[in-house]
NUGU-388763 format. One record per residue: residue number from 1; x, y, z of N, C-alpha, C, O in turn. Coordinates in steps of 0.1 Angstrom, whole numbers, plus 5000, padded with zeros to 4 digits. Each point is the difference from the previous one (the first is absolute). Example, Ala and Ser with C-alpha at 12.3 -4.5 7.8 and 13.67 -1.06 7.14 Angstrom:
BEGIN
[1 [5132 4943 5078] [4991 5012 5000] [5009 5012 5000] [5010 5000 5007]]
[2 [4986 5011 4986] [5009 5011 5000] [4992 5011 5008] [5005 5011 5001]]
end
This chain:
BEGIN
[1 [5006 4989 5000] [4994 5011 5001] [5008 5012 4998] [5011 5000 5005]]
[2 [4984 5012 4988] [5010 5010 5000] [4999 5008 5012] [4990 4998 5008]]
[3 [5019 5010 4994] [5002 5009 5014] [4998 5013 4993] [4997 5010 5007]]
[4 [5004 4992 4980] [5001 5015 4995] [4989 5007 5004] [5002 5012 5003]]
[5 [4987 4983 4998] [4988 5009 5005] [4999 5004 5012] [4990 5006 5003]]
[6 [5020 4991 5007] [4999 5004 5013] [5011 5010 5004] [5011 4999 4995]]
[7 [4987 5010 5013] [5011 5011 5004] [5010 4992 5010] [4998 4989 5004]]
[8 [5014 5019 5000] [5008 4995 5008] [4994 4998 5014] [5002 4988 5004]]
[9 [4992 5019 5002] [4994 4998 5014] [4991 4989 5001] [5000 4993 5010]]
[10 [4992 5003 4979] [4992 4989 4997] [5011 4988 5000] [4999 4991 5008]]
[11 [5010 5009 4985] [5008 4989 4998] [5008 4995 5013] [5005 4989 5001]]
[12 [4997 5021 5007] [5009 4999 5015] [4988 4991 5008] [5004 4990 5006]]
[13 [4984 5014 4994] [4989 4998 5007] [4998 4986 4997] [4999 4992 5009]]
[14 [5000 5005 4977] [4995 4987 4993] [5011 4990 5005] [4996 4989 5004]]
[15 [5016 5014 4994] [5011 4989 5002] [4999 4997 5015] [5000 4988 5003]]
[16 [4999 5021 5005] [5002 4997 5015] [4987 4990 5003] [5000 4993 5010]]
[17 [4989 5008 4983] [4987 4992 5004] [5004 4987 4996] [4991 4991 5001]]
[18 [5020 5006 4993] [5004 4985 4996] [5003 4992 5011] [5000 4987 5000]]
[19 [5003 5020 5012] [5003 4992 5012] [4987 4991 5007] [5000 4991 5008]]
[20 [4988 5015 4986] [4989 4994 5008] [4997 4988 4992] [5000 5000 4988]]
[21 [4997 4989 5019] [4999 4986 4993] [4986 4995 4998] [4997 4990 4994]]
[22 [4993 5018 5012] [4986 4999 4997] [4993 5015 5000] [5007 5010 4998]]
[23 [4979 4990 5006] [4995 5013 5001] [5004 5008 5009] [5007 4994 5009]]
[24 [4991 5018 4991] [5005 5011 5012] [4990 5012 5002] [4992 5003 4992]]
[25 [5010 5002 5018] [4991 5011 5005] [5008 5014 4995] [5012 5000 4996]]
[26 [4980 5010 5004] [5006 5014 4996] [5009 5001 5010] [5012 5004 4997]]
[27 [4986 4994 5015] [5008 5004 5013] [5014 4992 4998] [5010 5005 5004]]
[28 [4990 4985 4991] [5013 4990 4999] [5008 5008 4990] [5012 5003 5000]]
[29 [4978 5001 4990] [5010 5004 4986] [5006 5014 5003] [5011 5003 4996]]
[30 [4982 5005 5012] [5006 5011 5004] [5014 4999 5007] [5009 5007 4999]]
[31 [4989 4982 5009] [5015 4999 5010] [5009 4994 4992] [5012 5004 5002]]
[32 [4986 4985 4989] [5009 4992 4991] [5007 5010 4988] [5011 5000 4996]]
[33 [4978 5008 5001] [5005 5007 4986] [5005 5013 5002] [5005 5007 4991]]
[34 [4993 4999 5023] [5006 5014 5002] [5015 4998 5007] [5003 4993 5009]]
[35 [5005 5016 4983] [5014 5000 5005] [5007 5010 4989] [4997 5000 4988]]
[36 [5013 5006 5016] [5009 5009 4992] [4989 5011 4993] [4994 5007 5007]]
[37 [5005 4993 4980] [4989 5010 4994] [4987 4999 5001] [4993 5009 4996]]
[38 [5002 4980 5011] [4987 4997 5000] [4996 4999 5013] [5005 4992 5007]]
[39 [4983 5018 4997] [4996 5001 5015] [4987 4992 5002] [4994 4997 4990]]
[40 [5001 4998 5022] [4990 4993 5001] [4989 5007 4995] [4992 4992 4995]]
[41 [5004 5019 5004] [4989 5007 4996] [5000 5001 4984] [4990 5005 4994]]
[42 [5020 4992 4999] [5000 4999 4985] [4997 4988 4995] [4998 4999 4988]]
[43 [5000 4990 5020] [4999 4986 4997] [4985 4998 4995] [4999 4994 4990]]
[44 [4992 5010 5015] [4987 4999 4997] [4995 5006 4986] [4992 4994 4993]]
[45 [5013 5018 5005] [4999 5003 4986] [5007 4993 4991] [4994 4998 4989]]
[46 [5019 4997 5013] [5007 4994 4990] [4995 4985 4997] [5000 4994 4989]]
[47 [4996 5001 5022] [4993 4985 5001] [4987 5001 4990] [4997 4991 4992]]
[48 [4995 5021 5009] [4988 5000 4995] [5004 5002 4983] [4992 4997 4992]]
[49 [5018 5008 5006] [5004 5003 4985] [5005 4987 4997] [4995 4997 4988]]
[50 [5012 4993 5018] [5005 4990 4995] [4988 4990 4998] [5000 4992 4991]]
[51 [4990 5010 5017] [4987 4991 4997] [4993 5005 4987] [4995 4992 4991]]
[52 [5004 5020 5008] [4994 5007 4987] [5006 4994 4988] [4994 4996 4990]]
[53 [5022 5002 5012] [5006 4996 4987] [5002 4984 5000] [5008 4995 4992]]
[54 [4985 4998 5018] [5001 4985 4999] [5013 4994 5004] [5005 4990 4995]]
[55 [5002 5018 5014] [5013 4993 5004] [4997 4993 5013] [5005 4990 5005]]
[56 [4984 5017 5001] [4995 4994 5015] [4986 4994 4996] [4993 5005 4990]]
[57 [5002 4985 5018] [4986 4998 5001] [4995 5002 5014] [5007 5000 5009]]
[58 [4979 5001 4991] [4993 5001 5013] [4989 4989 5004] [4995 4994 4991]]
[59 [5004 5005 5020] [4988 4992 5003] [4995 5005 5012] [5007 5006 5008]]
[60 [4979 4991 4994] [4994 5005 5013] [4997 4990 5007] [4996 4989 4996]]
[61 [5007 5013 5018] [4999 4991 5009] [4988 5006 5011] [4999 5012 5004]]
[62 [4992 4977 4999] [4990 5006 5009] [5005 5005 5014] [4994 5009 5007]]
[63 [5018 4983 4997] [5005 5004 5013] [5011 5009 5001] [5003 5005 5011]]
[64 [5003 4998 4977] [5012 5009 4998] [5001 5011 4990] [5011 5004 4997]]
[65 [4977 5000 4998] [4998 5009 4989] [5008 4992 4988] [5001 4988 4998]]
[66 [5006 5026 4994] [5005 4997 4989] [5014 4993 5003] [5006 5004 5010]]
[67 [4998 4985 4981] [5015 4995 5002] [5005 5001 4986] [4993 5000 4990]]
[68 [5020 5000 5010] [5008 5001 4989] [5008 4987 4996] [5003 4993 5009]]
[69 [5001 5005 4977] [5008 4989 5000] [5004 5004 4984] [4993 5006 4992]]
[70 [5022 4987 5007] [5005 4999 4987] [4999 4986 4994] [5005 4990 5006]]
[71 [4990 5008 4982] [5000 4988 4993] [5014 4995 5000] [5010 5006 5000]]
[72 [4988 4980 5001] [5015 4994 5001] [5011 5003 4991] [5012 5002 5005]]
[73 [4985 4999 4982] [5008 5003 4989] [5006 5014 5002] [5012 5002 4997]]
[74 [4979 5007 5007] [5004 5015 5001] [5008 5001 5016] [5008 5010 5001]]
[75 [4989 4983 5009] [5009 4998 5012] [5014 4998 4998] [5009 5005 5006]]
[76 [4992 4985 4985] [5013 4993 4996] [5008 5012 4994] [5011 5003 5004]]
[77 [4982 5003 4987] [5006 5012 4992] [5005 5011 5011] [5011 5005 4999]]
[78 [4981 4997 5011] [5000 5011 5009] [5013 4996 5008] [5009 5008 5001]]
[79 [4992 4979 5004] [5010 4997 5006] [5014 4999 4995] [5010 5001 5007]]
[80 [4990 4997 4979] [5014 5002 4991] [5003 5013 5000] [5012 5003 5002]]
[81 [4978 5008 4996] [5004 5014 5001] [5006 5006 5014] [5008 5008 5001]]
[82 [4985 4985 5010] [5003 5004 5013] [5014 4994 5002] [5007 5007 5007]]
[83 [4997 4982 4988] [5014 4995 5002] [5011 5009 4990] [5011 5004 5004]]
[84 [4984 4999 4985] [5007 5009 4992] [5004 5014 5005] [5011 5006 4997]]
[85 [4980 4998 5011] [5002 5012 5008] [5005 5000 5013] [5000 5010 5008]]
[86 [5005 4977 4996] [5007 4998 5014] [4992 5003 5010] [5005 5005 5010]]
[87 [4982 4992 4990] [4991 5004 5009] [4993 4990 5007] [4991 5002 5007]]
[88 [5013 4986 4990] [4992 4990 5003] [5002 4998 5016] [4989 4999 5007]]
[89 [5023 5000 4999] [5001 4998 5013] [4994 5010 5009] [4997 4996 5011]]
[90 [5001 5017 4986] [4994 5010 5007] [4985 4998 4998] [4992 5002 5009]]
[91 [5004 4996 4980] [4984 4998 5000] [4995 4989 5009] [4989 5000 5005]]
[92 [5021 4987 4996] [4996 4988 5007] [5002 5006 5015] [4992 4997 5008]]
[93 [5018 5011 4994] [5000 5003 5015] [4985 5007 5004] [4993 4996 5009]]
[94 [5004 5014 4983] [4986 5008 5003] [4990 4992 4999] [4992 5001 5009]]
[95 [5007 4989 4982] [4990 4989 5000] [4999 4992 5013] [4989 4997 5005]]
[96 [5022 4999 5000] [5004 4992 5013] [4994 5008 5012] [4993 4995 5008]]
[97 [5011 5017 4992] [4997 5009 5013] [4985 5002 5000] [4995 5000 5011]]
[98 [4997 5003 4978] [4990 5003 4999] [4989 4986 5005] [4991 5001 5009]]
[99 [5013 4988 4985] [4994 4988 5003] [5001 4994 5015] [4991 4993 5006]]
[100 [5022 5010 4999] [5003 4997 5014] [4992 5010 5009] [4996 4996 5012]]
[101 [5001 5015 4984] [4990 5009 5007] [4987 4996 4998] [4993 5002 5010]]
[102 [5001 4993 4978] [4987 4996 4999] [5000 4986 5009] [4991 4998 5008]]
[103 [5016 4995 4991] [4999 4987 5009] [4999 5004 5014] [4992 4994 5007]]
[104 [5014 5015 4998] [5000 5005 5015] [4984 5007 5002] [4993 4997 5010]]
[105 [5003 5010 4980] [4986 5006 5001] [4990 4989 5000] [4990 5002 5007]]
[106 [5012 4987 4987] [4990 4989 5000] [5001 4994 5013] [4990 4997 5005]]
[107 [5022 5001 5002] [5001 4996 5013] [4992 5009 5010] [4992 4995 5008]]
[108 [5010 5019 4992] [4991 5009 5007] [4986 4998 4999] [4993 5002 5010]]
[109 [5002 4994 4977] [4987 4998 4996] [4994 4989 5007] [4988 5001 5005]]
[110 [5019 4987 4995] [4994 4987 5006] [4999 5002 5017] [4991 4997 5007]]
[111 [5020 5008 4996] [5002 5002 5016] [4988 5009 5004] [4994 4999 5010]]
[112 [5003 5010 4980] [4988 5011 5003] [4987 4991 5000] [4990 5005 5005]]
[113 [5008 4983 4989] [4988 4993 5003] [4997 4998 4983] [4992 4991 4998]]
[114 [5012 5014 4991] [4997 4997 4988] [5010 4992 4993] [5009 5004 4992]]
[115 [4987 4981 5012] [5009 4990 4994] [4997 4997 4986] [5008 4998 4991]]
[116 [4979 5003 5006] [4994 4998 4987] [5006 5008 4989] [5003 4996 4989]]
[117 [4999 5018 5016] [5004 5010 4990] [5016 4997 5000] [5005 4999 4989]]
[118 [5001 4999 5019] [5013 4996 5000] [5004 4989 4991] [5009 5001 4991]]
[119 [4983 4987 5011] [5000 4990 4992] [4999 5003 4984] [5008 4995 4991]]
[120 [4982 5013 5007] [4997 5006 4984] [5011 5008 4996] [5002 5001 4988]]
[121 [5006 5006 5022] [5010 5008 4995] [5014 4991 4997] [5007 5004 4991]]
[122 [4995 4983 5016] [5009 4992 4999] [4998 4994 4984] [5009 5000 4991]]
[123 [4978 4993 5009] [4998 4995 4987] [5002 5010 4989] [5005 4996 4990]]
[124 [4991 5016 5011] [5000 5010 4990] [5017 5003 4997] [5003 5001 4988]]
[125 [5005 4999 5020] [5014 5005 4998] [5010 4987 5000] [5012 5002 4998]]
[126 [4983 4987 5004] [5010 4989 5003] [5012 4999 4991] [5011 4997 5003]]
[127 [4984 5006 4985] [5013 4999 4989] [5009 5010 5002] [5011 4997 4998]]
[128 [4987 5015 5005] [5008 5010 5004] [5005 4998 5014] [5012 5004 5002]]
[129 [4982 4992 5008] [5009 4993 5011] [5010 4990 4996] [5011 5001 5005]]
[130 [4986 4990 4987] [5009 4991 4995] [5013 5007 4993] [5011 4994 5001]]
[131 [4986 5016 4992] [5011 5006 4993] [5008 5007 5011] [5012 5000 4999]]
[132 [4983 5007 5010] [5005 5007 5012] [5010 4989 5006] [5012 5003 5002]]
[133 [4984 4985 5002] [5007 4992 5006] [5011 4993 4993] [5011 4998 5005]]
[134 [4986 5000 4982] [5010 4994 4992] [5012 5010 4997] [5012 4997 5002]]
[135 [4984 5015 4996] [5011 5012 4998] [5008 5002 5012] [5012 4998 4998]]
[136 [4984 5005 5014] [5005 5001 5011] [5009 4989 5004] [5012 5002 5003]]
[137 [4984 4986 4997] [5007 4988 5004] [5012 4997 4991] [5011 4996 5005]]
[138 [4987 5006 4982] [5010 4999 4991] [5011 5011 5001] [5011 4998 4996]]
[139 [4985 5013 5008] [5008 5010 5002] [5005 5003 5015] [5005 5010 5003]]
[140 [4992 4981 5004] [5006 4999 5014] [4994 5012 5007] [5006 5004 5010]]
[141 [4984 5002 4986] [4993 5012 5008] [4992 4993 5011] [4988 4999 4998]]
[142 [5016 4996 5013] [4994 4992 5011] [4988 5007 5005] [4989 4995 5002]]
[143 [5014 5019 5001] [4989 5006 5010] [4987 5002 4992] [4989 4996 5006]]
[144 [5009 5009 4982] [4989 5000 4995] [4991 4987 4997] [4988 4999 5001]]
[145 [5021 4991 4995] [4995 4986 4999] [4994 4995 5013] [4990 4994 4999]]
[146 [5017 5008 5015] [4996 4996 5011] [4988 5007 5003] [4990 4995 5005]]
[147 [5010 5020 4992] [4986 5008 5004] [4988 4994 4993] [4989 4999 5006]]
[148 [5013 4995 4979] [4989 4993 4995] [4997 4989 5007] [4989 4998 5003]]
[149 [5021 4993 5000] [4997 4987 5005] [4993 5001 5014] [4992 4991 5003]]
[150 [5013 5021 5005] [4993 5000 5013] [4986 5004 4998] [4991 4997 5008]]
[151 [5007 5012 4982] [4985 5006 4998] [4990 4989 4994] [4989 4999 5005]]
[152 [5016 4993 4986] [4993 4993 4992] [4998 4985 5008] [4990 4994 4996]]
[153 [5016 5002 5012] [5002 4987 5005] [4983 4995 5003] [4995 4990 4996]]
[154 [4999 5019 5012] [4988 4994 5005] [4990 5003 4989] [4990 4995 5003]]
[155 [5010 5011 4986] [4992 4999 4989] [5004 4987 4992] [4991 4994 4995]]
[156 [5021 5004 5004] [5004 4987 4992] [4993 4988 5008] [4995 4990 4994]]
[157 [5005 5010 5020] [4995 4991 5006] [4984 4999 4997] [4996 4989 4997]]
[158 [4996 5021 5004] [4987 5003 4998] [4997 4994 4988] [4991 4991 4998]]
[159 [5016 5013 4992] [4997 4999 4986] [5003 4985 4996] [4996 4996 4989]]
[160 [5012 4995 5019] [5003 4988 4997] [5011 4998 4992] [5000 4989 4993]]
[161 [5010 5020 5006] [5010 5001 4992] [5015 4997 5008] [5012 5004 4998]]
[162 [4983 4989 5012] [5011 4997 5009] [5014 4996 4995] [5010 5003 5006]]
[163 [4989 4988 4982] [5013 4995 4996] [5008 5009 4992] [5013 4999 4999]]
[164 [4981 5011 4994] [5007 5010 4993] [5005 5008 5012] [5012 5004 5000]]
[165 [4980 4999 5009] [5007 5007 5012] [5010 4996 5006] [5009 5008 5004]]
[166 [4993 4979 4998] [5010 4991 5006] [5014 5004 4991] [5010 5003 5005]]
[167 [4987 4995 4982] [5012 5001 4993] [5005 5015 4998] [5012 5001 4998]]
[168 [4981 5008 5003] [5004 5014 5001] [5009 5002 5013] [5012 5003 5000]]
[169 [4981 4995 5010] [5007 4997 5013] [5013 4995 5002] [5009 5006 5005]]
[170 [4992 4979 4989] [5012 4995 4998] [5010 5006 4992] [5011 5000 5005]]
[171 [4986 5007 4983] [5008 5007 4992] [5007 5011 5009] [5012 5003 4998]]
[172 [4981 5004 5011] [5005 5011 5006] [5008 4995 5013] [5011 5006 5002]]
[173 [4985 4985 5005] [5007 4995 5013] [5013 4991 4996] [5010 4999 5007]]
[174 [4989 4996 4982] [5011 4991 4996] [5014 5009 4998] [5011 4996 5001]]
[175 [4985 5018 4994] [5011 5009 4998] [5005 5006 5013] [5010 5007 5000]]
[176 [4983 4989 5011] [5003 5004 5013] [5003 5016 5001] [5011 5004 5003]]
[177 [4979 5003 4993] [5004 5015 4998] [5000 5008 5012] [4993 4997 5009]]
[178 [5013 5012 4991] [5002 5012 5014] [4984 5008 4997] [4996 5004 4989]]
[179 [4998 4998 5021] [4989 5004 4999] [4996 5008 5013] [5005 4995 5011]]
[180 [4987 5016 4990] [4998 5005 5012] [4990 4990 5008] [4993 4992 4994]]
[181 [5007 5009 5021] [4994 4990 5006] [4987 5000 4998] [4995 4988 5000]]
[182 [4996 5023 4998] [4986 5000 5000] [4996 4994 4984] [4989 4994 4998]]
[183 [5020 5008 4993] [4998 4994 4987] [5002 4986 5000] [4992 4993 4994]]
[184 [5019 5003 5012] [5002 4984 5002] [4991 4994 5007] [4998 4989 4996]]
[185 [4994 5017 5016] [4992 4993 5006] [4989 4996 4993] [4996 4989 5000]]
[186 [4997 5023 4993] [4988 5000 4993] [5001 4988 4989] [4991 4992 4998]]
[187 [5021 5008 4995] [5003 4990 4988] [5002 4986 5007] [4996 4990 4994]]
[188 [5009 5009 5017] [5001 4986 5005] [4987 4996 5006] [4997 4987 5000]]
[189 [4995 5020 5004] [4986 4999 5006] [4993 4992 4986] [4996 4989 4999]]
[190 [5005 5020 4991] [4994 4994 4987] [5005 4985 4995] [4993 4991 4997]]
[191 [5019 5009 5004] [5007 4986 4997] [4994 4989 5009] [4996 4989 4996]]
[192 [5002 5014 5016] [4995 4990 5012] [4986 4998 4996] [4996 4988 5001]]
[193 [4996 5021 4995] [4986 4999 4997] [4999 4989 4987] [4992 4991 5000]]
[194 [5017 5013 4989] [4999 4993 4990] [5002 4984 5002] [4992 4991 4996]]
[195 [5022 5007 5012] [5003 4987 5003] [4989 4993 5009] [5000 4987 5000]]
[196 [4991 5021 5007] [4991 4992 5009] [4989 4993 4993] [4994 4991 5006]]
[197 [5004 5014 4981] [4991 4993 4994] [5007 4990 4987] [4993 4992 4994]]
[198 [5018 5010 5005] [5006 4992 4987] [5011 4989 5005] [5005 4991 4993]]
[199 [4998 5012 5020] [5013 4991 5005] [5012 5006 4994] [5000 5009 4993]]
[200 [5010 4985 5011] [5012 5001 4997] [5006 5001 4985] [4997 4990 4993]]
[201 [5010 5019 5002] [5001 5001 4987] [5009 4992 4996] [5000 4997 4988]]
[202 [5007 4998 5019] [5013 4991 4998] [4996 4986 4995] [5009 4991 4998]]
end
């Protein structure tokens, strides 16, 4: 697909959106795509323009409003452009930070009594949570990985995805990372909860 029809600022936002592995919210796009020459308040207008030019698609969710998505072939192209611009790591870092924060907001939600809402959020964002964990673990960024594990453990348990949870916990703790005590404690609690229903991973 030709990029001739889009301007430079749209190109920057477009390539940064390549880090998303599934659909995403405007708020997520604002955090992930904003850096350097692009401010958060610019992203909505630029995203709308990319939708108008069929570079990004939209879908409506009854529980989450409008969600955005790049078709797979377009996403692959965006990631190539992101890599060519030497921005892939920075965009992945912003993606990881956003979704670690989001995982913690889901934890606040279920602790506040809205378990159903938190489980809906987990299901909606599970591919992006997986991308966060894969990137942070591969990059040895232990703290955001542990924050996500800590926040998502009870939701994995409630959703019945304990075995996947065990695998993420294993990948984290087999590295024996240095972590702040409170983060380590939360992640270990998640690990113990996973093991209580799946048995020893060995």
